[in-house]
Steps between C-alpha positions, in 0.01 A plus 500: 500500500142430583226517242121473499421126494158360439397159641267360234337275762366810674437734207130545418562704185307795646744746338494742796877510479482643147252764605694611809821508295360713221335728762823556685721549200270646228222651714236298302347160563602339171659149508672559167710776670597280795851374567365162613273281283281205582514219247299178479646165436229259402301323618453754782817622663551868539819669614652845493831579324730785603864578440737252662773758547743260318861471603612556137192662343461407133277807460793724587737313270280563194400858564657700214506824697604370847170601656486191719757435772551305813553722805733421787190423706423220256195663350472500121399850396364654178610859437190631325684814382739278302251239385396517132220241533655259245380192686827304484479453876148360469630234259800423716326457834467123569206562730287736297529761774567811291249691296501828306255759631464837340813437289726407797603166651350438843568224753465430867699741712389339826329827602815606682525174696134486616301362201141621496388179324629285777323708767170489311498127403207362694579131463861581588626337183757775446812514709827689493753214476851422387563226243649283773179536713284408201709196421492386865121532507467279196691216656 
């Protein structure tokens, strides 16, 4: 399953991905409501983090109400109607890719297969890639 990968060599830290994500999903330009987040690793490396659509998602394993599941398509989905906003998934995610917004867990849903953040990334740091493609690019 592909996920939104950020090449830290290309990321400028502009945070446009956060703004477009929150605009698409929440209808506001508020980075805290985005499903992708830019972090800085000192001294000056910025990169965006989004859900990796894990093969065996630890977030789903710890959800006490079964609100997170892996679909046949490979997408890891949060059922907002079932989510109680406890944050167990936030703690379990090894990538820091889940947040709680308005009392519900939110994570990248790949915008239905055409991620808005990837399309709007001016330095082209964001790509839709599989784990194998990312590993091959690092060799």
